[in-house]
All heavy atoms as an XYZ file, in Angstrom:
881
protein
N     -29.738     17.956    -49.207
C     -28.401     18.419    -48.921
C     -28.242     18.783    -47.441
O     -27.221     18.459    -46.844
C     -28.095     19.622    -49.830
C     -26.744     20.201    -49.650
S     -25.516     19.070    -50.318
C     -24.088     19.985    -50.078
N     -29.281     19.434    -46.878
C     -29.213     19.813    -45.469
C     -29.144     18.579    -44.577
O     -28.466     18.593    -43.550
C     -30.424     20.664    -45.088
C     -30.365     22.063    -45.607
C     -31.544     22.856    -45.099
C     -31.519     24.271    -45.648
N     -32.630     25.057    -45.158
N     -29.838     17.509    -44.938
C     -29.831     16.304    -44.106
C     -28.451     15.632    -44.128
O     -28.009     15.080    -43.120
C     -30.907     15.323    -44.571
O     -30.646     14.888    -45.886
N     -27.749     15.681    -45.249
C     -26.408     15.108    -45.320
C     -25.456     15.890    -44.420
O     -24.658     15.316    -43.676
C     -25.883     15.093    -46.779
C     -26.708     14.118    -47.618
C     -24.402     14.723    -46.821
C     -26.362     14.143    -49.087
N     -25.543     17.206    -44.427
C     -24.704     18.054    -43.579
C     -25.029     17.805    -42.114
O     -24.131     17.699    -41.266
C     -24.876     19.543    -43.957
C     -24.166     20.441    -42.952
C     -24.369     19.811    -45.361
N     -26.307     17.667    -41.796
C     -26.732     17.439    -40.408
C     -26.222     16.087    -39.917
O     -25.686     15.982    -38.802
C     -28.272     17.508    -40.303
O     -28.711     18.764    -40.799
C     -28.726     17.333    -38.876
N     -26.386     15.059    -40.703
C     -25.930     13.724    -40.317
C     -24.412     13.698    -40.187
O     -23.867     13.148    -39.224
C     -26.423     12.669    -41.346
C     -25.752     11.330    -41.098
C     -27.928     12.540    -41.303
N     -23.701     14.303    -41.105
C     -22.245     14.347    -41.054
C     -21.775     15.112    -39.817
O     -20.845     14.691    -39.123
C     -21.679     14.999    -42.336
O     -22.168     14.293    -43.476
C     -20.168     14.984    -42.334
N     -22.424     16.214    -39.512
C     -22.062     17.005    -38.328
C     -22.301     16.207    -37.055
O     -21.482     16.238    -36.125
C     -22.872     18.302    -38.282
O     -22.559     19.109    -39.386
N     -23.416     15.488    -36.994
C     -23.730     14.679    -35.809
C     -22.693     13.571    -35.632
O     -22.237     13.303    -34.509
C     -25.133     14.096    -35.930
N     -22.310     12.918    -36.708
C     -21.311     11.851    -36.634
C     -19.959     12.403    -36.186
O     -19.277     11.798    -35.370
C     -21.178     11.150    -37.997
C     -22.392     10.281    -38.337
S     -22.329      9.523    -39.970
C     -20.769      8.715    -39.965
N     -19.575     13.557    -36.708
C     -18.317     14.173    -36.334
C     -18.321     14.560    -34.851
O     -17.335     14.362    -34.142
C     -18.051     15.408    -37.213
C     -16.712     16.106    -37.018
C     -15.560     15.143    -37.263
C     -16.599     17.298    -37.942
N     -19.433     15.064    -34.368
C     -19.572     15.435    -32.964
C     -19.448     14.206    -32.064
O     -18.743     14.230    -31.051
C     -20.915     16.146    -32.735
C     -21.192     16.621    -31.319
C     -20.164     17.674    -30.905
C     -22.586     17.182    -31.212
N     -20.106     13.108    -32.418
C     -20.026     11.879    -31.635
C     -18.616     11.292    -31.643
O     -18.115     10.820    -30.618
C     -21.029     10.848    -32.149
C     -22.500     11.153    -31.866
C     -23.394     10.163    -32.588
C     -22.762     11.123    -30.375
N     -17.969     11.325    -32.787
C     -16.608     10.823    -32.898
C     -15.658     11.638    -32.018
O     -14.832     11.084    -31.298
C     -16.139     10.861    -34.358
C     -14.727     10.362    -34.629
C     -14.586      8.913    -34.219
C     -14.379     10.542    -36.079
N     -15.787     12.946    -32.047
C     -14.948     13.828    -31.222
C     -15.184     13.562    -29.734
O     -14.237     13.476    -28.954
C     -15.233     15.309    -31.547
O     -15.008     15.523    -32.945
C     -14.342     16.233    -30.740
N     -16.431     13.422    -29.332
C     -16.753     13.143    -27.932
C     -16.154     11.802    -27.496
O     -15.640     11.675    -26.380
C     -18.260     13.139    -27.729
N     -16.205     10.802    -28.359
C     -15.626      9.501    -28.039
C     -14.127      9.552    -27.861
O     -13.564      8.936    -26.960
N     -13.446     10.307    -28.707
C     -11.989     10.449    -28.605
C     -11.621     11.172    -27.311
O     -10.713     10.763    -26.587
C     -11.409     11.179    -29.835
C      -9.953     11.562    -29.617
C     -11.560     10.319    -31.080
N     -12.327     12.229    -26.988
C     -12.056     12.987    -25.751
C     -12.270     12.096    -24.538
O     -11.460     12.071    -23.615
C     -12.932     14.260    -25.682
C     -12.459     15.256    -26.747
C     -12.872     14.882    -24.290
C     -13.376     16.450    -26.914
N     -13.347     11.342    -24.517
C     -13.633     10.450    -23.388
C     -12.532      9.404    -23.236
O     -12.071      9.126    -22.148
C     -14.992      9.758    -23.590
C     -15.264      8.753    -22.517
C     -15.718      8.978    -21.268
C     -15.052      7.337    -22.612
N     -15.818      7.809    -20.572
C     -15.405      6.776    -21.382
C     -14.598      6.498    -23.625
C     -15.327      5.415    -21.125
C     -14.512      5.139    -23.353
C     -14.876      4.618    -22.124
N     -12.080      8.820    -24.333
C     -11.045      7.785    -24.285
C      -9.727      8.349    -23.753
O      -9.038      7.710    -22.964
C     -10.841      7.172    -25.671
N      -9.362      9.550    -24.152
C      -8.120     10.167    -23.699
C      -8.202     10.501    -22.215
O      -7.260     10.284    -21.462
C      -7.801     11.431    -24.535
C      -6.666     12.230    -23.915
C      -7.464     11.038    -25.966
N      -9.333     11.005    -21.737
C      -9.490     11.354    -20.325
C      -9.532     10.116    -19.443
O      -9.049     10.136    -18.321
C     -10.755     12.181    -20.118
C     -10.646     13.592    -20.654
C     -11.933     14.379    -20.494
O     -12.938     13.811    -20.035
O     -11.928     15.565    -20.837
N     -10.100      9.024    -19.900
C     -10.223      7.810    -19.092
C      -8.898      7.072    -18.956
O      -8.656      6.411    -17.969
C     -11.270      6.885    -19.701
N      -8.009      7.179    -19.905
C      -6.766      6.424    -19.913
C      -5.830      6.763    -18.745
O      -5.339      5.860    -18.093
C      -6.063      6.610    -21.240
C      -4.928      5.636    -21.447
C      -4.355      5.735    -22.851
O      -4.704      6.645    -23.590
N      -3.503      4.810    -23.199
N      -5.544      8.007    -18.402
C      -4.629      8.283    -17.293
C      -5.125      7.751    -15.955
O      -4.336      7.361    -15.125
C      -4.524      9.809    -17.262
C      -4.865     10.232    -18.644
C      -5.862      9.219    -19.129
N      -6.417      7.697    -15.712
C      -6.945      7.188    -14.453
C      -6.576      5.724    -14.269
O      -6.246      5.291    -13.176
C      -8.459      7.377    -14.401
N      -6.599      4.948    -15.310
C      -6.239      3.542    -15.230
C      -4.762      3.400    -14.900
O      -4.376      2.602    -14.068
C      -6.577      2.813    -16.560
C      -6.041      1.403    -16.558
C      -8.078      2.815    -16.784
N      -3.911      4.198    -15.514
C      -2.474      4.136    -15.250
C      -2.168      4.503    -13.809
O      -1.310      3.910    -13.186
C      -1.713      5.048    -16.206
C      -1.662      4.522    -17.621
C      -0.860      5.443    -18.511
C      -0.843      4.937    -19.943
N      -0.108      5.846    -20.828
N      -2.859      5.480    -13.245
C      -2.622      5.889    -11.863
C      -2.966      4.757    -10.903
O      -2.257      4.527     -9.931
C      -3.446      7.129    -11.533
N      -4.050      4.019    -11.149
C      -4.416      2.902    -10.289
C      -3.343      1.822    -10.330
O      -3.000      1.248     -9.312
C      -5.756      2.315    -10.732
C      -6.946      3.175    -10.401
C      -8.251      2.571    -10.929
O      -8.276      1.360    -11.212
O      -9.219      3.321    -11.054
N      -2.797      1.531    -11.487
C      -1.788      0.500    -11.617
C      -0.507      0.900    -10.906
O       0.165      0.068    -10.329
C      -1.505      0.229    -13.096
C      -2.656     -0.434    -13.811
C      -2.433     -0.509    -15.310
O      -1.522      0.110    -15.855
N      -3.276     -1.266    -15.986
N      -0.158      2.170    -10.902
C       1.066      2.641    -10.266
C       0.990      2.515     -8.754
O       1.932      2.076     -8.118
C       1.328      4.123    -10.636
O       1.391      4.207    -12.055
C       2.626      4.612    -10.053
N      -0.127      2.873     -8.133
C      -0.238      2.848     -6.678
C      -0.461      1.455     -6.125
O      -0.308      1.244     -4.944
C      -1.384      3.760     -6.193
O      -2.608      3.302     -6.776
C      -1.133      5.205     -6.548
N      -0.786      0.486     -6.960
C      -1.104     -0.844     -6.474
C       0.124     -1.647     -6.050
O      -0.017     -2.658     -5.413
C      -1.891     -1.607     -7.532
N       1.329     -1.215     -6.359
C       2.500     -2.017     -6.047
C       3.562     -1.263     -5.249
O       4.747     -1.428     -5.462
C       3.106     -2.559     -7.340
O       3.521     -1.492     -8.154
N       3.129     -0.446     -4.309
C       4.063      0.290     -3.452
C       4.608     -0.639     -2.363
O       3.860     -1.332     -1.711
C       3.308      1.439     -2.776
C       3.759      2.777     -3.190
C       3.107      3.972     -2.534
C       1.991      3.819     -1.575
N       1.455      5.065     -1.079
N       5.914     -0.634     -2.153
C       6.532     -1.413     -1.083
C       6.451     -0.618      0.219
O       6.401      0.610      0.213
C       8.001     -1.682     -1.398
C       8.226     -2.596     -2.577
C       7.849     -3.993     -2.244
C       9.043     -4.891     -2.243
N       8.744     -6.204     -1.763
N       6.465     -1.328      1.338
C       6.437     -0.663      2.637
C       7.778      0.009      2.897
O       8.823     -0.619      2.847
C       6.148     -1.658      3.765
C       6.079     -0.983      5.114
C       6.009     -1.943      6.281
O       5.972     -3.160      6.105
N       6.008     -1.398      7.473
N       7.740      1.310      3.172
C       8.951      2.058      3.506
C       8.824      2.770      4.847
O       9.831      3.191      5.409
C       9.279      3.109      2.425
O       8.159      3.998      2.286
C       9.579      2.448      1.087
N       7.590      2.918      5.338
C       7.355      3.624      6.597
C       6.704      2.714      7.633
O       5.896      1.856      7.303
C       6.456      4.842      6.359
C       6.996      5.895      5.389
C       5.968      6.996      5.178
C       8.312      6.475      5.886
N       7.043      2.939      8.881
C       6.474      2.192     10.005
C       4.987      2.517     10.132
O       4.605      3.688     10.109
C       7.214      2.597     11.274
S       6.537      1.888     12.793
N       4.128      1.502     10.282
C       2.692      1.765     10.403
C       2.302      2.412     11.741
O       1.210      2.949     11.866
C       2.061      0.378     10.271
C       3.119     -0.564     10.715
C       4.422      0.075     10.302
N       3.186      2.390     12.715
C       2.873      2.946     14.031
C       3.346      4.394     14.147
O       2.550      5.304     14.394
C       3.517      2.097     15.160
C       3.147      0.619     15.023
C       3.127      2.650     16.533
C       1.674      0.307     15.062
N       4.644      4.619     13.945
C       5.220      5.948     14.149
C       5.477      6.717     12.853
O       5.714      7.906     12.879
C       6.540      5.832     14.927
C       6.382      5.238     16.317
S       5.343      6.223     17.404
C       6.308      7.690     17.543
N       5.490      6.022     11.720
C       5.715      6.692     10.451
C       7.171      6.914     10.096
O       7.474      7.535      9.093
N       8.097      6.376     10.915
C       9.524      6.510     10.619
C       9.959      5.530      9.537
O       9.216      4.634      9.148
N      11.189      5.704      9.048
C      11.757      4.777      8.061
C      11.883      3.392      8.692
O      12.312      3.272      9.844
C      13.129      5.259      7.592
C      13.080      6.509      6.754
C      12.360      6.288      5.428
O      12.591      5.314      4.749
N      11.471      7.199      5.087
N      11.513      2.354      7.932
C      11.542      1.006      8.487
C      12.956      0.475      8.630
O      13.867      0.888      7.930
C      10.707      0.019      7.634
C      11.241     -0.084      6.211
C       9.246      0.362      7.699
C      10.660     -1.227      5.412
N      13.110     -0.440      9.565
C      14.333     -1.208      9.768
C      13.948     -2.637      9.378
O      13.118     -3.258     10.028
C      14.747     -1.129     11.237
C      15.935     -2.010     11.556
O      16.361     -2.842     10.766
N      16.449     -1.838     12.769
N      14.531     -3.173      8.314
C      14.125     -4.495      7.831
C      14.526     -5.629      8.771
O      14.129     -6.771      8.560
C      14.691     -4.771      6.420
O      16.102     -4.620      6.445
C      14.064     -3.830      5.398
N      15.276     -5.315      9.812
C      15.593     -6.313     10.838
C      14.554     -6.304     11.959
O      14.633     -7.105     12.878
C      16.985     -6.057     11.421
C      18.066     -6.275     10.387
O      18.000     -7.220      9.620
N      19.035     -5.379     10.353
N      13.607     -5.381     11.895
C      12.572     -5.226     12.920
C      11.221     -5.530     12.261
O      10.726     -4.724     11.490
C      12.608     -3.772     13.425
C      11.672     -3.464     14.542
S      12.258     -4.050     16.115
C      13.948     -3.530     16.115
N      10.652     -6.708     12.535
C       9.414     -7.085     11.858
C       8.558     -8.006     12.707
O       9.019     -8.589     13.683
C       9.716     -7.765     10.515
C      10.528     -9.028     10.638
C       9.916    -10.251     10.879
C      11.902     -9.000     10.501
C      10.658    -11.416     10.994
C      12.657    -10.152     10.620
C      12.035    -11.364     10.866
N       7.300     -8.130     12.296
C       6.354     -9.094     12.859
C       5.632     -9.731     11.680
O       5.251     -9.039     10.731
C       5.329     -8.407     13.798
C       4.232     -9.377     14.210
C       6.020     -7.837     15.020
N       5.449    -11.051     11.734
C       4.659    -11.750     10.727
C       3.253    -11.911     11.269
O       3.053    -12.444     12.359
C       5.265    -13.116     10.422
C       6.590    -13.014      9.691
O       6.867    -11.969      9.080
O       7.354    -13.987      9.735
N       2.267    -11.426     10.515
C       0.870    -11.507     10.930
C      -0.002    -11.684      9.693
O       0.242    -11.044      8.662
C       0.458    -10.242     11.681
N      -1.002    -12.528      9.797
C      -1.942    -12.771      8.699
C      -1.228    -13.147      7.404
O      -1.640    -12.769      6.312
C      -2.847    -11.563      8.481
C      -3.707    -11.225      9.682
C      -4.639    -10.057      9.441
O      -4.838     -9.637      8.287
O      -5.189     -9.564     10.443
N      -0.104    -13.860      7.526
C       0.641    -14.290      6.353
C       1.460    -13.197      5.697
O       1.977    -13.370      4.598
N       1.599    -12.053      6.373
C       2.331    -10.915      5.813
C       3.409    -10.480      6.792
O       3.268    -10.618      7.994
C       1.370     -9.766      5.532
C       0.353    -10.178      4.498
C      -0.751     -9.194      4.358
C      -1.667     -9.771      3.294
N      -2.972     -9.423      3.373
N       4.493     -9.937      6.256
C       5.582     -9.431      7.085
C       5.466     -7.911      7.135
O       5.446     -7.252      6.106
C       6.931     -9.848      6.511
C       8.095     -9.345      7.356
C       9.335    -10.141      7.135
N       9.192    -11.423      7.838
C      10.119    -12.366      7.852
N      11.248    -12.202      7.213
N       9.928    -13.486      8.505
N       5.401     -7.373      8.343
C       5.276     -5.931      8.558
C       6.529     -5.454      9.281
O       6.928     -6.018     10.295
C       4.009     -5.600      9.391
C       3.890     -4.105      9.613
C       2.764     -6.151      8.700
N       7.151     -4.413      8.733
C       8.394     -3.868      9.279
C       8.106     -2.622     10.119
O       7.114     -1.928      9.908
C       9.355     -3.507      8.144
C       9.738     -4.701      7.303
C       9.124     -4.945      6.080
C      10.716     -5.589      7.741
C       9.476     -6.048      5.310
C      11.078     -6.694      6.972
C      10.448     -6.911      5.759
O      10.790     -7.999      5.006
N       9.032     -2.339     11.065
C       8.868     -1.212     11.990
C      10.135     -0.389     12.073
O      11.211     -0.834     11.668
C       8.490     -1.742     13.383
C       7.259     -2.585     13.359
C       7.339     -3.962     13.293
C       6.004     -2.000     13.352
C       6.208     -4.751     13.238
C       4.861     -2.778     13.293
C       4.963     -4.162     13.234
N      10.008      0.794     12.669
C      11.154      1.692     12.794
C      11.959      1.423     14.057
O      13.151      1.713     14.097
C      10.688      3.151     12.748
S       9.578      3.641     14.082
N      11.320      0.887     15.095
C      12.029      0.699     16.359
C      11.361     -0.387     17.201
O      10.294     -0.889     16.853
C      12.079      2.004     17.143
S      10.445      2.631     17.580
N      11.978     -0.712     18.314
C      11.515     -1.802     19.172
C      10.221     -1.553     19.910
O       9.591     -2.496     20.391
N       9.769     -0.330     20.006
C       8.522     -0.047     20.705
C       7.284     -0.263     19.855
O       6.184     -0.434     20.377
N       7.429     -0.288     18.555
C       6.260     -0.348     17.658
C       5.597     -1.719     17.534
O       4.378     -1.786     17.427
C       6.650      0.185     16.284
S       7.060      1.952     16.319
N       6.337     -2.836     17.543
C       5.671     -4.129     17.391
C       4.610     -4.410     18.458
O       3.565     -4.990     18.153
C       6.817     -5.134     17.470
C       7.987     -4.389     16.937
C       7.790     -2.981     17.456
N       4.835     -3.991     19.686
C       3.857     -4.237     20.750
C       2.543     -3.529     20.448
O       1.459     -4.100     20.643
C       4.411     -3.771     22.096
N       2.612     -2.305     19.948
C       1.401     -1.564     19.580
C       0.703     -2.231     18.399
O      -0.508     -2.356     18.361
C       1.756     -0.112     19.244
C       0.572      0.769     18.929
C      -0.348      0.999     20.124
O       0.096      0.934     21.276
O      -1.550      1.250     19.886
N       1.484     -2.690     17.434
C       0.940     -3.372     16.261
C       0.194     -4.643     16.655
O      -0.880     -4.934     16.139
C       2.079     -3.705     15.287
C       1.664     -4.541     14.113
C       1.053     -3.960     13.008
C       1.871     -5.919     14.104
C       0.674     -4.731     11.920
C       1.504     -6.691     13.022
C       0.897     -6.098     11.935
N       0.761     -5.404     17.586
C       0.189     -6.690     17.992
C      -1.167     -6.542     18.682
O      -1.924     -7.499     18.757
C       1.150     -7.441     18.903
C       2.356     -7.978     18.162
C       3.291     -8.674     19.134
C       4.581     -9.071     18.495
N       5.492     -9.692     19.466
N      -1.492     -5.346     19.164
C      -2.800     -5.125     19.786
C      -3.931     -5.289     18.776
O      -5.011     -5.744     19.128
C      -2.870     -3.732     20.418
C      -1.976     -3.565     21.621
C      -2.064     -2.144     22.157
C      -1.097     -1.915     23.303
N      -1.125     -0.511     23.757
N      -3.699     -4.909     17.522
C      -4.718     -5.027     16.464
C      -4.045     -5.068     15.089
O      -4.114     -4.111     14.325
C      -5.709     -3.861     16.544
C      -6.934     -4.068     15.660
O      -7.012     -5.104     14.950
O      -7.821     -3.198     15.677
N      -3.392     -6.181     14.750
C      -2.670     -6.255     13.478
C      -3.570     -6.021     12.267
O      -3.161     -5.371     11.301
C      -2.095     -7.669     13.450
C      -2.270     -8.233     14.796
C      -3.272     -7.407     15.517
N      -4.784     -6.538     12.296
C      -5.684     -6.405     11.143
C      -5.954     -4.943     10.816
O      -6.037     -4.569      9.642
C      -6.996     -7.145     11.416
N      -6.088     -4.100     11.831
C      -6.346     -2.669     11.614
C      -5.204     -2.017     10.842
O      -5.431     -1.301      9.867
C      -6.534     -1.969     12.970
C      -6.681     -0.457     12.878
C      -6.852      0.170     14.245
C      -5.531      0.669     14.745
N      -5.628      1.450     15.985
N      -3.971     -2.297     11.255
C      -2.813     -1.679     10.605
C      -2.594     -2.245      9.200
O      -2.276     -1.499      8.277
C      -1.562     -1.854     11.473
C      -1.636     -1.099     12.767
C      -1.852     -1.760     13.966
C      -1.515      0.285     12.793
C      -1.932     -1.062     15.158
C      -1.592      0.995     13.979
C      -1.805      0.312     15.168
N      -2.771     -3.543      9.042
C      -2.607     -4.163      7.720
C      -3.652     -3.615      6.755
O      -3.337     -3.273      5.618
C      -2.670     -5.705      7.825
C      -1.413     -6.221      8.537
C      -2.818     -6.343      6.443
C      -1.454     -7.694      8.881
N      -4.876     -3.506      7.219
C      -5.955     -2.992      6.367
C      -5.644     -1.563      5.913
O      -5.830     -1.214      4.747
C      -7.278     -3.029      7.132
C      -8.464     -2.569      6.331
C      -9.745     -2.682      7.143
C     -10.932     -2.166      6.363
N     -12.171     -2.224      7.139
N      -5.158     -0.720      6.822
C      -4.851      0.663      6.468
C      -3.706      0.735      5.455
O      -3.784      1.478      4.479
C      -4.495      1.484      7.701
C      -4.198      2.942      7.336
C      -3.921      3.787      8.515
C      -3.662      5.234      8.187
N      -3.169      5.588      6.905
N      -2.666     -0.055      5.677
C      -1.535     -0.031      4.742
C      -1.968     -0.487      3.350
O      -1.599      0.126      2.347
C      -0.391     -0.906      5.256
C       0.357     -0.278      6.423
S       1.853     -1.187      6.885
C       1.154     -2.615      7.672
N      -2.764     -1.548      3.290
C      -3.224     -2.042      1.990
C      -4.174     -1.054      1.332
O      -4.163     -0.897      0.118
C      -3.847     -3.422      2.144
C      -2.774     -4.475      2.446
C      -3.319     -5.866      2.683
O      -4.532     -6.019      2.971
O      -2.520     -6.831      2.583
N      -4.986     -0.343      2.121
C      -5.865      0.695      1.567
C      -5.048      1.847      0.989
O      -5.474      2.499      0.033
C      -6.824      1.210      2.641
N      -3.860      2.076      1.542
C      -2.961      3.111      1.039
C      -2.143      2.629     -0.164
O      -1.284      3.343     -0.649
C      -2.004      3.577      2.149
C      -2.723      4.364      3.244
O      -3.848      4.841      3.002
O      -2.149      4.481      4.352
N      -2.407      1.403     -0.620
C      -1.740      0.879     -1.805
C      -0.413      0.195     -1.541
O       0.355     -0.057     -2.458
N      -0.127     -0.119     -0.279
C       1.134     -0.766      0.067
C       0.983     -2.275     -0.085
O       0.039     -2.859      0.439
C       1.567     -0.404      1.499
C       1.824      1.107      1.582
C       2.786     -1.207      1.930
C       2.016      1.620      2.979
N       1.916     -2.884     -0.803
C       1.946     -4.333     -0.951
C       2.952     -4.871      0.056
O       4.151     -4.614     -0.050
C       2.366     -4.733     -2.378
O       1.455     -4.132     -3.299
C       2.359     -6.233     -2.552
N       2.455     -5.592      1.050
C       3.326     -6.131      2.091
C       4.006     -7.404      1.616
O       3.441     -8.171      0.837
C       2.508     -6.427      3.350
C       1.868     -5.201      4.005
C       0.883     -5.615      5.073
C       2.941     -4.309      4.600
N       5.226     -7.623      2.104
C       5.946     -8.857      1.800
C       5.189    -10.033      2.404
O       4.569     -9.896      3.468
C       7.360     -8.819      2.387
C       8.272     -7.818      1.693
O       7.926     -7.372      0.575
O       9.320     -7.488      2.273
N       5.290    -11.183      1.760
C       4.690    -12.395      2.310
C       5.599    -12.936      3.401
O       6.815    -12.927      3.272
C       4.503    -13.449      1.224
C       3.433    -13.098      0.234
C       3.247    -14.199     -0.775
C       2.171    -13.798     -1.762
N       1.969    -14.821     -2.794
N       4.969    -13.404      4.468
C       5.738    -14.034      5.536
C       6.152    -15.424      5.066
O       5.411    -16.084      4.342
C       4.893    -14.129      6.804
N       7.329    -15.873      5.467
C       7.734    -17.234      5.103
C       6.742    -18.249      5.678
O       6.082    -17.981      6.679
C       9.105    -17.389      5.764
C       9.549    -16.027      6.124
C       8.329    -15.183      6.254
N       6.663    -19.403      5.046
C       5.753    -20.453      5.528
C       6.093    -20.784      6.974
O       7.258    -20.984      7.326
C       5.871    -21.688      4.654
N       5.072    -20.835      7.798
C       5.262    -21.066      9.227
C       5.474    -22.548      9.518
O       4.816    -23.405      8.947
C       4.059    -20.553     10.004
N       6.393    -22.813     10.426
C       6.612    -24.166     10.919
C       5.652    -24.357     12.086
O       5.707    -23.608     13.066
C       8.075    -24.309     11.370
C       8.404    -25.704     11.872
O       7.481    -26.536     11.998
O       9.597    -25.962     12.124
N       4.731    -25.342     12.029
C       3.737    -25.506     13.094
C       4.355    -25.732     14.471
O       3.715    -25.473     15.479
C       2.924    -26.724     12.664
C       3.443    -27.161     11.345
C       4.619    -26.329     10.988
N       5.597    -26.175     14.550
C       6.236    -26.422     15.837
C       6.778    -25.149     16.472
O       7.114    -25.132     17.642
C       7.365    -27.429     15.666
N       6.851    -24.062     15.692
C       7.420    -22.815     16.205
C       6.331    -21.798     16.511
O       5.239    -21.854     15.976
C       8.378    -22.205     15.178
C       9.621    -23.017     14.951
C      10.529    -22.294     13.984
C      11.824    -23.051     13.767
N      12.701    -22.345     12.840
N       6.672    -20.837     17.369
C       5.781    -19.723     17.658
C       5.792    -18.760     16.484
O       6.721    -18.784     15.682
C       6.247    -18.987     18.923
C       6.096    -19.796     20.187
C       6.534    -18.968     21.374
C       6.358    -19.750     22.655
N       6.763    -18.985     23.826
N       4.778    -17.848     16.378
C       4.790    -16.852     15.295
C       6.078    -16.041     15.316
O       6.642    -15.770     16.370
C       3.575    -15.971     15.608
C       2.694    -16.842     16.444
C       3.609    -17.768     17.202
N       6.546    -15.653     14.138
C       7.817    -14.954     14.002
C       7.710    -13.495     14.420
O       6.840    -12.778     13.975
C       8.292    -15.006     12.536
O       8.359    -16.367     12.146
C       9.650    -14.368     12.375
N       8.618    -13.107     15.290
C       8.781    -11.709     15.670
C      10.269    -11.471     15.800
O      10.968    -12.247     16.428
C       8.097    -11.406     17.018
O       6.728    -11.698     16.909
C       8.280     -9.956     17.415
N      10.755    -10.408     15.240
C      12.158    -10.059     15.369
C      12.244     -8.673     15.985
O      12.921     -7.812     15.490
C      12.864    -10.110     14.015
C      14.368    -10.025     14.169
O      14.891    -10.255     15.244
N      15.057     -9.677     13.097
N      11.499     -8.459     17.056
C      11.448     -7.150     17.686
C      12.538     -6.976     18.733
O      12.716     -5.897     19.265
C      10.084     -6.939     18.323
N      13.293     -8.020     19.054
C      14.315     -7.928     20.092
C      15.589     -7.256     19.600
O      16.483     -6.981     20.378
C      14.641     -9.326     20.604
N      15.668     -6.947     18.315
C      16.883     -6.347     17.763
C      17.165     -4.970     18.335
O      18.300     -4.553     18.417
C      16.781     -6.264     16.235
N      16.134     -4.238     18.738
C      16.292     -2.904     19.307
C      15.476     -2.841     20.595
O      14.357     -3.309     20.631
C      15.771     -1.831     18.333
O      16.446     -1.995     17.090
C      16.006     -0.436     18.851
N      16.006     -2.278     21.669
C      15.264     -2.210     22.922
C      13.944     -1.462     22.770
O      13.825     -0.538     21.970
C      16.204     -1.437     23.859
C      17.516     -1.366     23.184
C      17.313     -1.661     21.740
N      12.943     -1.854     23.544
C      11.616     -1.243     23.477
C      11.615      0.206     23.934
O      10.650      0.917     23.731
C      10.631     -2.055     24.312
N      12.692      0.659     24.560
C      12.733      2.040     25.037
C      12.954      3.035     23.911
O      12.788      4.220     24.105
C      13.854      2.216     26.086
O      15.087      1.809     25.495
C      13.568      1.407     27.316
N      13.325      2.579     22.752
C      13.507      3.489     21.618
C      14.731      3.156     20.811
O      15.594      2.401     21.232
N      14.797      3.747     19.652
C      15.911      3.454     18.746
C      16.938      4.569     18.749
O      17.972      4.440     18.130
C      15.364      3.231     17.322
S      14.546      4.679     16.668
N      16.643      5.679     19.391
C      17.584      6.777     19.432
C      17.544      7.674     18.217
O      18.345      8.565     18.061
N      16.593      7.433     17.298
C      16.498      8.239     16.092
C      15.323      9.220     16.140
O      14.966      9.801     15.141
C      16.375      7.334     14.863
C      17.616      6.494     14.649
C      17.488      5.572     13.455
O      16.565      5.756     12.626
O      18.307      4.653     13.325
N      14.681      9.350     17.278
C      13.600     10.304     17.417
C      12.258      9.830     16.885
O      11.333     10.606     16.798
N      12.133      8.546     16.561
C      10.867      8.071     16.022
C       9.952      7.523     17.099
O       8.787      7.305     16.868
C      11.097      7.007     14.939
S      11.908      5.533     15.560
N      10.479      7.261     18.292
C       9.686      6.663     19.368
C       9.239      7.731     20.351
O       9.898      8.715     20.568
C      10.516      5.610     20.095
S      11.112      4.343     18.990
N       8.125      7.472     20.978
C       7.592      8.404     21.991
C       8.333      8.264     23.276
O       8.813      7.268     23.653
C       6.105      8.133     22.222
C       5.268      8.540     21.041
C       3.815      8.304     21.357
C       2.966      8.696     20.169
N       1.573      8.478     20.367
């Protein structure tokens, strides 16, 4: 009789531990899925709100900026900024297919390099 109680208690303990582990592991998976698809909303240089008319295409990705002064800083080391944004869970837009006859796409002329007037530039 004691062995039946012992075996039943051990099985109940293992079952309870398995249920607790499954419940604790589940939210971690959901959190990873949520952060994996964040859109870019902040400039990688100054941290201001992006202007979708201000961008540079690099490494097959389109990166947006807050003002005309930021693309020049980005172009010094695009891989560094792209890597950091992707490590932060940001999914960058794909750059349109490049025409081999054209230069790489930059739309940084929309705002003067001296600043945007919104306090985001140095």
